[in-house]
C-alpha positions as CSV (number, residue, x, y, z in Angstrom):
1,M,73.5,130.7,66.6
2,S,74.5,132.5,69.7
3,R,72.2,130.1,71.6
4,K,74.3,127.1,70.3
5,I,77.5,128.8,71.4
6,A,76.2,129.5,74.8
7,F,75.0,125.9,75.1
8,R,78.4,124.6,74.1
9,K,80.2,126.8,76.6
10,R,77.9,125.6,79.4
11,R,78.5,122.0,78.3
12,Q,82.2,122.6,78.2
13,N,82.1,124.3,81.7
14,R,80.2,121.3,83.1
15,L,82.6,118.8,81.6
16,G,85.6,120.9,82.9
17,M,84.1,121.0,86.4
18,I,83.5,117.3,86.4
19,L,87.0,116.5,85.2
20,V,88.5,118.9,87.8
21,S,86.3,117.3,90.5
22,M,87.5,113.8,89.5
23,V,91.1,114.9,89.7
24,V,90.6,116.5,93.1
25,L,88.9,113.3,94.4
26,M,91.7,111.1,93.1
27,L,94.3,113.3,94.7
28,L,92.4,113.2,98.0
29,G,92.3,109.4,97.8
30,V,96.0,109.1,97.1
31,I,96.8,111.5,100.0
32,T,94.6,109.5,102.3
33,L,96.3,106.2,101.4
34,N,99.7,107.7,101.9
35,S,98.7,109.1,105.2
36,L,97.6,105.7,106.5
37,E,100.8,104.1,105.3
38,L,102.9,106.8,107.1
39,R,101.0,106.2,110.3
40,A,101.6,102.5,110.1
41,T,105.3,103.1,109.5
42,S,105.5,105.6,112.3
43,E,103.9,103.1,114.8
44,S,106.4,100.5,113.6
45,Y,109.3,102.8,114.2
46,L,108.0,103.7,117.7
47,S,107.9,100.0,118.7
48,Q,111.4,99.5,117.2
49,K,112.6,102.5,119.2
50,E,111.2,101.0,122.5
51,D,112.9,97.7,121.7
52,L,116.2,99.4,121.1
53,L,115.9,101.4,124.3
54,S,115.3,98.3,126.4
55,K,118.3,96.6,124.7
56,I,120.4,99.6,125.6
57,E,119.4,99.3,129.2
58,D,120.2,95.6,129.2
59,E,123.6,96.3,127.7
60,K,124.3,99.0,130.4
61,M,123.5,96.5,133.1
62,R,125.8,93.9,131.4
63,T,128.6,96.5,131.2
64,E,128.3,97.1,134.9
65,E,128.4,93.4,135.6
66,I,131.5,93.1,133.5
67,E,133.2,96.0,135.3
68,E,132.4,94.4,138.7
69,Y,133.8,91.1,137.4
70,E,136.9,92.9,136.2
71,K,137.5,94.4,139.6
72,Y,136.9,91.0,141.2
73,T,139.5,89.3,138.9
74,Q,142.1,91.7,140.2
75,T,141.7,90.7,143.9
76,K,143.8,88.3,145.8
77,K,140.9,86.0,146.5
78,Y,140.3,85.4,142.8
79,I,143.9,84.7,142.2
80,E,143.9,82.1,145.0
81,E,140.8,80.4,143.7
82,I,142.3,80.1,140.2
83,A,145.6,78.8,141.6
84,K,143.8,76.1,143.6
85,D,141.2,75.1,141.1
86,K,143.1,75.1,137.8
87,L,146.7,74.7,138.9
88,G,146.3,72.7,142.0
89,L,148.5,75.0,144.1
90,V,148.2,75.2,147.9
91,Y,149.8,77.0,150.7
92,D,152.7,75.3,152.6
93,N,150.8,75.0,155.8
94,E,147.6,73.8,154.1
95,I,146.4,70.2,154.5
96,I,144.6,68.6,151.6
97,F,142.2,65.7,152.1
98,K,141.4,63.6,149.1
99,K,138.4,61.5,148.7
100,G,139.1,57.8,148.6
101,D,137.8,55.7,145.8
């Protein structure tokens, strides 16, 4: 009878070891898959970051252009151009030639 009990214990130990090994392998597989997904997500975020940084640089350049244009619009030359082009104003001593049809 003690032989049967010893055989059962060995059998149970083997079954327990097999089950534990299967669980460990399954966990390893899940962790590996999640790791691959995280790497892909990380690469995606890095490319998105680079795109956003380039957009920031573009917007900084655009801001500088707008500031320069703002300074230009406050000059006398700009005011004269607008007065001539849009309003048709001229100086008193200025002669205007019109193209004949």
